[in-house]
N, CA, C, O and the ligand as a Tripos MOL2 file, in Angstrom:
@<TRIPOS>MOLECULE
protein
  261   259    66     0     0
PROTEIN
NO_CHARGES

@<TRIPOS>ATOM
      1 N          17.9180   -1.3620  -13.3580 N.3       1 MET1
      2 CA         17.4830   -2.2220  -12.2560 C.3       1 MET1
      3 C          16.9670   -3.5450  -12.7990 C.2       1 MET1
      4 O          16.2340   -3.5720  -13.7880 O.2       1 MET1
      5 N          17.3480   -4.6360  -12.1570 N.am      2 SER2
      6 CA         16.8540   -5.9380  -12.5600 C.3       2 SER2
      7 C          16.4920   -6.7380  -11.3160 C.2       2 SER2
      8 O          17.0130   -6.4940  -10.2280 O.2       2 SER2
      9 N          15.5970   -7.6920  -11.4980 N.am      3 SER3
     10 CA         15.1990   -8.5120  -10.3630 C.3       3 SER3
     11 C          16.0750   -9.7530  -10.3180 C.2       3 SER3
     12 O          15.9600  -10.6280  -11.1770 O.2       3 SER3
     13 N          16.9290   -9.8330   -9.3470 N.am      4 SER4
     14 CA         17.8610  -10.9490   -9.2820 C.3       4 SER4
     15 C          17.5950  -11.8180   -8.0630 C.2       4 SER4
     16 O          18.4210  -12.6480   -7.6850 O.2       4 SER4
     17 N          16.4380  -11.6190   -7.4570 N.am      5 HIS5
     18 CA         16.1320  -12.3950   -6.2530 C.3       5 HIS5
     19 C          14.8630  -13.2220   -6.4530 C.2       5 HIS5
     20 O          13.8660  -13.0260   -5.7580 O.2       5 HIS5
     21 N          14.9120  -14.1320   -7.3970 N.am      6 GLY6
     22 CA         13.7940  -15.0390   -7.6230 C.3       6 GLY6
     23 C          12.5400  -14.3480   -8.1210 C.2       6 GLY6
     24 O          11.4300  -14.8240   -7.8820 O.2       6 GLY6
     25 N          12.7060  -13.2300   -8.8090 N.am      7 GLY7
     26 CA         11.5670  -12.5610   -9.4320 C.3       7 GLY7
     27 C          10.7930  -11.6410   -8.4990 C.2       7 GLY7
     28 O           9.7650  -11.0910   -8.8930 O.2       7 GLY7
     29 N          11.2650  -11.4670   -7.2810 N.am      8 THR8
     30 CA         10.5980  -10.5330   -6.3820 C.3       8 THR8
     31 C          11.0180   -9.1120   -6.7290 C.2       8 THR8
     32 O          12.2030   -8.7800   -6.7180 O.2       8 THR8
     33 N          10.0580   -8.3010   -7.0290 N.am      9 THR9
     34 CA         10.3600   -6.9330   -7.4110 C.3       9 THR9
     35 C          10.1790   -5.9940   -6.2270 C.2       9 THR9
     36 O           9.5960   -6.3620   -5.2070 O.2       9 THR9
     37 N          10.6780   -4.8010   -6.3770 N.am     10 ALA10
     38 CA         10.4860   -3.7890   -5.3370 C.3      10 ALA10
     39 C           8.9920   -3.5470   -5.1210 C.2      10 ALA10
     40 O           8.5360   -3.3010   -4.0040 O.2      10 ALA10
     41 N           8.2570   -3.6240   -6.2140 N.am     11 PHE11
     42 CA          6.8070   -3.4620   -6.1560 C.3      11 PHE11
     43 C           6.1730   -4.5020   -5.2350 C.2      11 PHE11
     44 O           5.3440   -4.1680   -4.3890 O.2      11 PHE11
     45 N           6.5690   -5.7640   -5.4050 N.am     12 ASP12
     46 CA          6.0290   -6.8490   -4.5760 C.3      12 ASP12
     47 C           6.4110   -6.6670   -3.1150 C.2      12 ASP12
     48 O           5.6060   -6.9010   -2.2130 O.2      12 ASP12
     49 N           7.6370   -6.2520   -2.8990 N.am     13 ARG13
     50 CA          8.0930   -6.1010   -1.5130 C.3      13 ARG13
     51 C           7.3300   -4.9850   -0.8080 C.2      13 ARG13
     52 O           6.9390   -5.1330    0.3500 O.2      13 ARG13
     53 N           7.1220   -3.8940   -1.4880 N.am     14 LEU14
     54 CA          6.3730   -2.7910   -0.8930 C.3      14 LEU14
     55 C           4.9540   -3.2190   -0.5700 C.2      14 LEU14
     56 O           4.4240   -2.9180    0.4990 O.2      14 LEU14
     57 N           4.3530   -3.9230   -1.5090 N.am     15 ARG15
     58 CA          2.9790   -4.3540   -1.3190 C.3      15 ARG15
     59 C           2.8810   -5.3150   -0.1360 C.2      15 ARG15
     60 O           1.9620   -5.2110    0.6760 O.2      15 ARG15
     61 N           3.8250   -6.2460   -0.0410 N.am     16 ALA16
     62 CA          3.8170   -7.2120    1.0570 C.3      16 ALA16
     63 C           3.9700   -6.4960    2.3940 C.2      16 ALA16
     64 O           3.3580   -6.8800    3.3910 O.2      16 ALA16
     65 N           4.7800   -5.4690    2.4020 N.am     17 ARG17
     66 CA          5.0060   -4.7320    3.6350 C.3      17 ARG17
     67 C           3.7280   -4.0070    4.0650 C.2      17 ARG17
     68 O           3.3690   -4.0170    5.2430 O.2      17 ARG17
     69 N           3.0570   -3.3890    3.1200 N.am     18 LEU18
     70 CA          1.8380   -2.6520    3.4420 C.3      18 LEU18
     71 C           0.7140   -3.5990    3.8290 C.2      18 LEU18
     72 O          -0.0280   -3.3340    4.7740 O.2      18 LEU18
     73 N           0.5850   -4.7210    3.0880 N.am     19 ASP19
     74 CA         -0.5030   -5.6530    3.3600 C.3      19 ASP19
     75 C          -0.2880   -6.4180    4.6590 C.2      19 ASP19
     76 O          -1.2360   -6.9530    5.2330 O.2      19 ASP19
     77 N           0.9590   -6.4700    5.1200 N.am     20 GLY20
     78 CA          1.2630   -7.3020    6.2680 C.3      20 GLY20
     79 C           0.9660   -6.6550    7.6080 C.2      20 GLY20
     80 O           1.1530   -7.2760    8.6540 O.2      20 GLY20
     81 N           0.5090   -5.4210    7.5860 N.am     21 GLN21
     82 CA          0.2470   -4.7700    8.8620 C.3      21 GLN21
     83 C          -1.1110   -4.0740    8.8210 C.2      21 GLN21
     84 O          -1.5270   -3.5780    7.7740 O.2      21 GLN21
     85 N          -1.7960   -4.0390    9.9580 N.am     22 PRO22
     86 CA         -3.0810   -3.3500    9.9950 C.3      22 PRO22
     87 C          -2.8970   -1.8610    9.7670 C.2      22 PRO22
     88 O          -1.8990   -1.2710   10.1800 O.2      22 PRO22
     89 N          -3.8630   -1.2730    9.1130 N.am     23 HIS23
     90 CA         -3.7880    0.1560    8.8370 C.3      23 HIS23
     91 C          -4.6270    0.9200    9.8520 C.2      23 HIS23
     92 O          -5.7890    0.5910   10.0880 O.2      23 HIS23
     93 N          -4.0260    1.9410   10.4460 N.am     24 VAL24
     94 CA         -4.7630    2.7820   11.3800 C.3      24 VAL24
     95 C          -5.1470    4.0730   10.6700 C.2      24 VAL24
     96 O          -4.2880    4.8110   10.1860 O.2      24 VAL24
     97 N          -6.4340    4.3320   10.6150 N.am     25 CYS25
     98 CA         -6.9250    5.5340    9.9420 C.3      25 CYS25
     99 C          -6.4200    6.7740   10.6680 C.2      25 CYS25
    100 O          -6.5160    6.8880   11.8900 O.2      25 CYS25
    101 N          -5.8690    7.7190    9.8630 N.am     26 GLU26
    102 CA         -5.3340    8.9320   10.4710 C.3      26 GLU26
    103 C          -6.4450    9.8860   10.8780 C.2      26 GLU26
    104 O          -6.2310   10.7870   11.6890 O.2      26 GLU26
    105 N          -7.6100    9.6920   10.3260 N.am     27 ALA27
    106 CA         -8.7080   10.6180   10.6070 C.3      27 ALA27
    107 C          -9.5140   10.2050   11.8410 C.2      27 ALA27
    108 O          -9.8350   11.0410   12.6860 O.2      27 ALA27
    109 N          -9.8430    8.9010   11.9410 N.am     28 CYS28
    110 CA        -10.7400    8.4870   13.0220 C.3      28 CYS28
    111 C         -10.1070    7.4580   13.9590 C.2      28 CYS28
    112 O         -10.6820    7.1330   14.9980 O.2      28 CYS28
    113 N          -8.9250    6.9420   13.6000 N.am     29 GLY29
    114 CA         -8.2440    5.9990   14.4740 C.3      29 GLY29
    115 C          -8.7160    4.5650   14.3310 C.2      29 GLY29
    116 O          -8.2900    3.6920   15.0870 O.2      29 GLY29
    117 N          -9.5930    4.3140   13.3650 N.am     30 PHE30
    118 CA        -10.0870    2.9590   13.1480 C.3      30 PHE30
    119 C          -8.9640    2.0520   12.6740 C.2      30 PHE30
    120 O          -8.1920    2.4240   11.7890 O.2      30 PHE30
    121 N          -8.8690    0.8560   13.2630 N.am     31 VAL31
    122 CA         -7.8390   -0.1020   12.8640 C.3      31 VAL31
    123 C          -8.4460   -1.0960   11.8880 C.2      31 VAL31
    124 O          -9.3250   -1.8800   12.2440 O.2      31 VAL31
    125 N          -7.9720   -1.0520   10.6680 N.am     32 ASP32
    126 CA         -8.4880   -1.9160    9.6100 C.3      32 ASP32
    127 C          -7.4880   -3.0290    9.3490 C.2      32 ASP32
    128 O          -6.4320   -2.8090    8.7560 O.2      32 ASP32
    129 N          -7.8350   -4.2250    9.8010 N.am     33 GLU33
    130 CA         -6.8900   -5.3420    9.6730 C.3      33 GLU33
    131 C          -7.1650   -6.1990    8.4510 C.2      33 GLU33
    132 O          -6.3560   -7.0560    8.0970 O.2      33 GLU33
    133 N          -8.2970   -5.9740    7.8050 N.am     34 ALA34
    134 CA         -8.6860   -6.8650    6.7190 C.3      34 ALA34
    135 C          -8.5280   -6.2390    5.3350 C.2      34 ALA34
    136 O          -8.4440   -6.9540    4.3360 O.2      34 ALA34
    137 N          -8.4890   -4.9390    5.2740 N.am     35 GLY35
    138 CA         -8.5010   -4.2730    3.9740 C.3      35 GLY35
    139 C          -7.2320   -4.4970    3.1810 C.2      35 GLY35
    140 O          -6.1980   -4.8870    3.7230 O.2      35 GLY35
    141 N          -7.3280   -4.2420    1.8850 N.am     36 GLU36
    142 CA         -6.1630   -4.3660    1.0210 C.3      36 GLU36
    143 C          -5.8850   -3.0250    0.3630 C.2      36 GLU36
    144 O          -6.7850   -2.2230    0.1150 O.2      36 GLU36
    145 N          -4.6060   -2.8130    0.0910 N.am     37 TRP37
    146 CA         -4.2260   -1.6060   -0.6390 C.3      37 TRP37
    147 C          -4.4710   -1.8230   -2.1210 C.2      37 TRP37
    148 O          -4.2130   -2.8960   -2.6660 O.2      37 TRP37
    149 N          -4.9720   -0.7810   -2.7550 N.am     38 GLU38
    150 CA         -5.0800   -0.7900   -4.2080 C.3      38 GLU38
    151 C          -3.8450   -0.1310   -4.7770 C.2      38 GLU38
    152 O          -3.5250    1.0090   -4.4410 O.2      38 GLU38
    153 N          -3.1510   -0.8510   -5.6410 N.am     39 ALA39
    154 CA         -1.8990   -0.3260   -6.1710 C.3      39 ALA39
    155 C          -2.0840    0.1800   -7.5940 C.2      39 ALA39
    156 O          -2.7950   -0.4240   -8.3980 O.2      39 ALA39
    157 N          -1.4330    1.2930   -7.8870 N.am     40 ALA40
    158 CA         -1.4260    1.8160   -9.2420 C.3      40 ALA40
    159 C          -0.0500    2.3970   -9.5130 C.2      40 ALA40
    160 O           0.5020    3.1120   -8.6760 O.2      40 ALA40
    161 N           0.5020    2.0980  -10.6660 N.am     41 THR41
    162 CA          1.8150    2.6310  -11.0030 C.3      41 THR41
    163 C           1.6840    3.7430  -12.0150 C.2      41 THR41
    164 O           0.9310    3.6370  -12.9830 O.2      41 THR41
    165 N           2.4150    4.7990  -11.7850 N.am     42 THR42
    166 CA          2.4530    5.9130  -12.7290 C.3      42 THR42
    167 C           3.9090    6.2940  -12.9210 C.2      42 THR42
    168 O           4.5280    6.8790  -12.0320 O.2      42 THR42
    169 N           4.4520    5.9630  -14.0800 N.am     43 GLY43
    170 CA          5.8590    6.2500  -14.3200 C.3      43 GLY43
    171 C           6.7330    5.5130  -13.3390 C.2      43 GLY43
    172 O           6.6310    4.2920  -13.2230 O.2      43 GLY43
    173 N           7.5920    6.2230  -12.6280 N.am     44 GLY44
    174 CA          8.4920    5.5840  -11.6820 C.3      44 GLY44
    175 C           7.9410    5.5570  -10.2770 C.2      44 GLY44
    176 O           8.6810    5.3040   -9.3260 O.2      44 GLY44
    177 N           6.6630    5.8130  -10.1310 N.am     45 THR45
    178 CA          6.0660    5.8890   -8.8010 C.3      45 THR45
    179 C           4.9280    4.8980   -8.6840 C.2      45 THR45
    180 O           4.1210    4.7490   -9.6020 O.2      45 THR45
    181 N           4.8690    4.2220   -7.5480 N.am     46 VAL46
    182 CA          3.7340    3.3510   -7.2740 C.3      46 VAL46
    183 C           2.9020    3.9990   -6.1730 C.2      46 VAL46
    184 O           3.4290    4.5070   -5.1830 O.2      46 VAL46
    185 N           1.6050    3.9650   -6.3740 N.am     47 GLU47
    186 CA          0.6960    4.6330   -5.4570 C.3      47 GLU47
    187 C          -0.2380    3.5940   -4.8560 C.2      47 GLU47
    188 O          -0.8750    2.8300   -5.5810 O.2      47 GLU47
    189 N          -0.3180    3.5670   -3.5380 N.am     48 TYR48
    190 CA         -1.2210    2.6370   -2.8560 C.3      48 TYR48
    191 C          -2.3210    3.4350   -2.1820 C.2      48 TYR48
    192 O          -2.0510    4.4090   -1.4800 O.2      48 TYR48
    193 N          -3.5590    3.0220   -2.3940 N.am     49 ARG49
    194 CA         -4.6930    3.6970   -1.7810 C.3      49 ARG49
    195 C          -5.5300    2.7140   -1.0120 C.2      49 ARG49
    196 O          -5.6480    1.5460   -1.3830 O.2      49 ARG49
    197 N          -6.1040    3.1910    0.0500 N.am     50 ARG50
    198 CA         -7.1380    2.4050    0.7090 C.3      50 ARG50
    199 C          -8.1040    3.3670    1.3730 C.2      50 ARG50
    200 O          -7.7560    4.4940    1.7260 O.2      50 ARG50
    201 N          -9.3240    2.8860    1.5300 N.am     51 GLU51
    202 CA        -10.3740    3.7230    2.0840 C.3      51 GLU51
    203 C         -10.7590    3.1830    3.4460 C.2      51 GLU51
    204 O         -10.9410    1.9760    3.6080 O.2      51 GLU51
    205 N         -10.8850    4.0530    4.4150 N.am     52 CYS52
    206 CA        -11.2750    3.6400    5.7540 C.3      52 CYS52
    207 C         -12.7250    3.1660    5.7280 C.2      52 CYS52
    208 O         -13.6060    3.9020    5.2830 O.2      52 CYS52
    209 N         -12.9860    1.9300    6.2070 N.am     53 PRO53
    210 CA        -14.3600    1.4120    6.2000 C.3      53 PRO53
    211 C         -15.2380    2.1060    7.2290 C.2      53 PRO53
    212 O         -16.4620    1.9780    7.1840 O.2      53 PRO53
    213 N         -14.6420    2.8270    8.1400 N.am     54 SER54
    214 CA        -15.4040    3.4870    9.1920 C.3      54 SER54
    215 C         -15.8360    4.8910    8.7840 C.2      54 SER54
    216 O         -17.0100    5.2370    8.9110 O.2      54 SER54
    217 N         -14.8870    5.7130    8.2890 N.am     55 CYS55
    218 CA        -15.2160    7.1100    7.9920 C.3      55 CYS55
    219 C         -15.0560    7.4440    6.5220 C.2      55 CYS55
    220 O         -15.4540    8.5290    6.0990 O.2      55 CYS55
    221 N         -14.4810    6.5380    5.7210 N.am     56 GLY56
    222 CA        -14.3890    6.7710    4.2790 C.3      56 GLY56
    223 C         -13.2040    7.6170    3.8530 C.2      56 GLY56
    224 O         -13.0640    7.9350    2.6720 O.2      56 GLY56
    225 N         -12.3540    7.9820    4.7910 N.am     57 THR57
    226 CA        -11.1730    8.7680    4.4340 C.3      57 THR57
    227 C         -10.2030    7.9290    3.6100 C.2      57 THR57
    228 O          -9.9030    6.7870    3.9560 O.2      57 THR57
    229 N          -9.7220    8.5060    2.5250 N.am     58 GLU58
    230 CA         -8.7980    7.7860    1.6630 C.3      58 GLU58
    231 C          -7.3620    8.1030    2.0680 C.2      58 GLU58
    232 O          -6.9830    9.2630    2.2350 O.2      58 GLU58
    233 N          -6.5770    7.0410    2.2210 N.am     59 THR59
    234 CA         -5.1590    7.2050    2.5410 C.3      59 THR59
    235 C          -4.3460    6.8170    1.3280 C.2      59 THR59
    236 O          -4.6060    5.7920    0.6990 O.2      59 THR59
    237 N          -3.3660    7.6290    1.0000 N.am     60 VAL60
    238 CA         -2.5150    7.3570   -0.1570 C.3      60 VAL60
    239 C          -1.0620    7.2970    0.2820 C.2      60 VAL60
    240 O          -0.5770    8.1680    1.0050 O.2      60 VAL60
    241 N          -0.3860    6.2650   -0.1620 N.am     61 ARG61
    242 CA          1.0550    6.1460    0.0710 C.3      61 ARG61
    243 C           1.7500    6.1000   -1.2860 C.2      61 ARG61
    244 O           1.3410    5.3480   -2.1700 O.2      61 ARG61
    245 N           2.7790    6.8860   -1.4470 N.am     62 ARG62
    246 CA          3.5010    6.8800   -2.7120 C.3      62 ARG62
    247 C           4.9490    6.4440   -2.4750 C.2      62 ARG62
    248 O           5.6030    6.8730   -1.5250 O.2      62 ARG62
    249 N           5.4200    5.5810   -3.3690 N.am     63 HIS63
    250 CA          6.8170    5.1380   -3.2810 C.3      63 HIS63
    251 C           7.4530    5.2300   -4.6510 C.2      63 HIS63
    252 O           6.8170    4.9510   -5.6680 O.2      63 HIS63
    253 N           8.7030    5.6200   -4.6670 N.am     64 ARG64
    254 CA          9.4460    5.5970   -5.9220 C.3      64 ARG64
    255 C           9.9820    4.1950   -6.1620 C.2      64 ARG64
    256 O          10.4930    3.5530   -5.2450 O.2      64 ARG64
    257 N           9.8650    3.7300   -7.3770 N.am     65 LEU65
    258 CA         10.3690    2.3950   -7.6910 C.3      65 LEU65
    259 C          11.8620    2.4730   -8.0460 C.2      65 LEU65
    260 O          12.4800    1.4510   -8.3430 O.2      65 LEU65
    261 ZN        -11.4030    6.5380    9.4020 Zn       66 ZN66
@<TRIPOS>BOND
     1     1     2 1
     2     2     3 1
     3     3     4 2
     4     3     5 am
     5     5     6 1
     6     6     7 1
     7     7     8 2
     8     7     9 am
     9     9    10 1
    10    10    11 1
    11    11    12 2
    12    11    13 am
    13    13    14 1
    14    14    15 1
    15    15    16 2
    16    15    17 am
    17    17    18 1
    18    18    19 1
    19    19    20 2
    20    19    21 am
    21    21    22 1
    22    22    23 1
    23    23    24 2
    24    23    25 am
    25    25    26 1
    26    26    27 1
    27    27    28 2
    28    27    29 am
    29    29    30 1
    30    30    31 1
    31    31    32 2
    32    31    33 am
    33    33    34 1
    34    34    35 1
    35    35    36 2
    36    35    37 am
    37    37    38 1
    38    38    39 1
    39    39    40 2
    40    39    41 am
    41    41    42 1
    42    42    43 1
    43    43    44 2
    44    43    45 am
    45    45    46 1
    46    46    47 1
    47    47    48 2
    48    47    49 am
    49    49    50 1
    50    50    51 1
    51    51    52 2
    52    51    53 am
    53    53    54 1
    54    54    55 1
    55    55    56 2
    56    55    57 am
    57    57    58 1
    58    58    59 1
    59    59    60 2
    60    59    61 am
    61    61    62 1
    62    62    63 1
    63    63    64 2
    64    63    65 am
    65    65    66 1
    66    66    67 1
    67    67    68 2
    68    67    69 am
    69    69    70 1
    70    70    71 1
    71    71    72 2
    72    71    73 am
    73    73    74 1
    74    74    75 1
    75    75    76 2
    76    75    77 am
    77    77    78 1
    78    78    79 1
    79    79    80 2
    80    79    81 am
    81    81    82 1
    82    82    83 1
    83    83    84 2
    84    83    85 am
    85    85    86 1
    86    86    87 1
    87    87    88 2
    88    87    89 am
    89    89    90 1
    90    90    91 1
    91    91    92 2
    92    91    93 am
    93    93    94 1
    94    94    95 1
    95    95    96 2
    96    95    97 am
    97    97    98 1
    98    98    99 1
    99    99   100 2
   100    99   101 am
   101   101   102 1
   102   102   103 1
   103   103   104 2
   104   103   105 am
   105   105   106 1
   106   106   107 1
   107   107   108 2
   108   107   109 am
   109   109   110 1
   110   110   111 1
   111   111   112 2
   112   111   113 am
   113   113   114 1
   114   114   115 1
   115   115   116 2
   116   115   117 am
   117   117   118 1
   118   118   119 1
   119   119   120 2
   120   119   121 am
   121   121   122 1
   122   122   123 1
   123   123   124 2
   124   123   125 am
   125   125   126 1
   126   126   127 1
   127   127   128 2
   128   127   129 am
   129   129   130 1
   130   130   131 1
   131   131   132 2
   132   131   133 am
   133   133   134 1
   134   134   135 1
   135   135   136 2
   136   135   137 am
   137   137   138 1
   138   138   139 1
   139   139   140 2
   140   139   141 am
   141   141   142 1
   142   142   143 1
   143   143   144 2
   144   143   145 am
   145   145   146 1
   146   146   147 1
   147   147   148 2
   148   147   149 am
   149   149   150 1
   150   150   151 1
   151   151   152 2
   152   151   153 am
   153   153   154 1
   154   154   155 1
   155   155   156 2
   156   155   157 am
   157   157   158 1
   158   158   159 1
   159   159   160 2
   160   159   161 am
   161   161   162 1
   162   162   163 1
   163   163   164 2
   164   163   165 am
   165   165   166 1
   166   166   167 1
   167   167   168 2
   168   167   169 am
   169   169   170 1
   170   170   171 1
   171   171   172 2
   172   171   173 am
   173   173   174 1
   174   174   175 1
   175   175   176 2
   176   175   177 am
   177   177   178 1
   178   178   179 1
   179   179   180 2
   180   179   181 am
   181   181   182 1
   182   182   183 1
   183   183   184 2
   184   183   185 am
   185   185   186 1
   186   186   187 1
   187   187   188 2
   188   187   189 am
   189   189   190 1
   190   190   191 1
   191   191   192 2
   192   191   193 am
   193   193   194 1
   194   194   195 1
   195   195   196 2
   196   195   197 am
   197   197   198 1
   198   198   199 1
   199   199   200 2
   200   199   201 am
   201   201   202 1
   202   202   203 1
   203   203   204 2
   204   203   205 am
   205   205   206 1
   206   206   207 1
   207   207   208 2
   208   207   209 am
   209   209   210 1
   210   210   211 1
   211   211   212 2
   212   211   213 am
   213   213   214 1
   214   214   215 1
   215   215   216 2
   216   215   217 am
   217   217   218 1
   218   218   219 1
   219   219   220 2
   220   219   221 am
   221   221   222 1
   222   222   223 1
   223   223   224 2
   224   223   225 am
   225   225   226 1
   226   226   227 1
   227   227   228 2
   228   227   229 am
   229   229   230 1
   230   230   231 1
   231   231   232 2
   232   231   233 am
   233   233   234 1
   234   234   235 1
   235   235   236 2
   236   235   237 am
   237   237   238 1
   238   238   239 1
   239   239   240 2
   240   239   241 am
   241   241   242 1
   242   242   243 1
   243   243   244 2
   244   243   245 am
   245   245   246 1
   246   246   247 1
   247   247   248 2
   248   247   249 am
   249   249   250 1
   250   250   251 1
   251   251   252 2
   252   251   253 am
   253   253   254 1
   254   254   255 1
   255   255   256 2
   256   255   257 am
   257   257   258 1
   258   258   259 1
   259   259   260 2
@<TRIPOS>SUBSTRUCTURE
     1 MET1         2 RESIDUE 1 A MET
     2 SER2         6 RESIDUE 1 A SER
     3 SER3        10 RESIDUE 1 A SER
     4 SER4        14 RESIDUE 1 A SER
     5 HIS5        18 RESIDUE 1 A HIS
     6 GLY6        22 RESIDUE 1 A GLY
     7 GLY7        26 RESIDUE 1 A GLY
     8 THR8        30 RESIDUE 1 A THR
     9 THR9        34 RESIDUE 1 A THR
    10 ALA10       38 RESIDUE 1 A ALA
    11 PHE11       42 RESIDUE 1 A PHE
    12 ASP12       46 RESIDUE 1 A ASP
    13 ARG13       50 RESIDUE 1 A ARG
    14 LEU14       54 RESIDUE 1 A LEU
    15 ARG15       58 RESIDUE 1 A ARG
    16 ALA16       62 RESIDUE 1 A ALA
    17 ARG17       66 RESIDUE 1 A ARG
    18 LEU18       70 RESIDUE 1 A LEU
    19 ASP19       74 RESIDUE 1 A ASP
    20 GLY20       78 RESIDUE 1 A GLY
    21 GLN21       82 RESIDUE 1 A GLN
    22 PRO22       86 RESIDUE 1 A PRO
    23 HIS23       90 RESIDUE 1 A HIS
    24 VAL24       94 RESIDUE 1 A VAL
    25 CYS25       98 RESIDUE 1 A CYS
    26 GLU26      102 RESIDUE 1 A GLU
    27 ALA27      106 RESIDUE 1 A ALA
    28 CYS28      110 RESIDUE 1 A CYS
    29 GLY29      114 RESIDUE 1 A GLY
    30 PHE30      118 RESIDUE 1 A PHE
    31 VAL31      122 RESIDUE 1 A VAL
    32 ASP32      126 RESIDUE 1 A ASP
    33 GLU33      130 RESIDUE 1 A GLU
    34 ALA34      134 RESIDUE 1 A ALA
    35 GLY35      138 RESIDUE 1 A GLY
    36 GLU36      142 RESIDUE 1 A GLU
    37 TRP37      146 RESIDUE 1 A TRP
    38 GLU38      150 RESIDUE 1 A GLU
    39 ALA39      154 RESIDUE 1 A ALA
    40 ALA40      158 RESIDUE 1 A ALA
    41 THR41      162 RESIDUE 1 A THR
    42 THR42      166 RESIDUE 1 A THR
    43 GLY43      170 RESIDUE 1 A GLY
    44 GLY44      174 RESIDUE 1 A GLY
    45 THR45      178 RESIDUE 1 A THR
    46 VAL46      182 RESIDUE 1 A VAL
    47 GLU47      186 RESIDUE 1 A GLU
    48 TYR48      190 RESIDUE 1 A TYR
    49 ARG49      194 RESIDUE 1 A ARG
    50 ARG50      198 RESIDUE 1 A ARG
    51 GLU51      202 RESIDUE 1 A GLU
    52 CYS52      206 RESIDUE 1 A CYS
    53 PRO53      210 RESIDUE 1 A PRO
    54 SER54      214 RESIDUE 1 A SER
    55 CYS55      218 RESIDUE 1 A CYS
    56 GLY56      222 RESIDUE 1 A GLY
    57 THR57      226 RESIDUE 1 A THR
    58 GLU58      230 RESIDUE 1 A GLU
    59 THR59      234 RESIDUE 1 A THR
    60 VAL60      238 RESIDUE 1 A VAL
    61 ARG61      242 RESIDUE 1 A ARG
    62 ARG62      246 RESIDUE 1 A ARG
    63 HIS63      250 RESIDUE 1 A HIS
    64 ARG64      254 RESIDUE 1 A ARG
    65 LEU65      258 RESIDUE 1 A LEU
    66 ZN66       261 GROUP 0 **** ****
């Protein structure tokens, strides 16, 4: 795999997609429009985490790169 579109990687695209929309907490329904995902890569997988500011529930999204 190579980046042939002006240096935009799959990683950047995923992050932009997640950051571009408000997150609704699955536990309490709180809509968090300001928070950011914390990204961490492990091998071929990127993991995004964020914590609900209302109830503290952590949401994790995993994507294969
Ligand atoms: Zn919550």
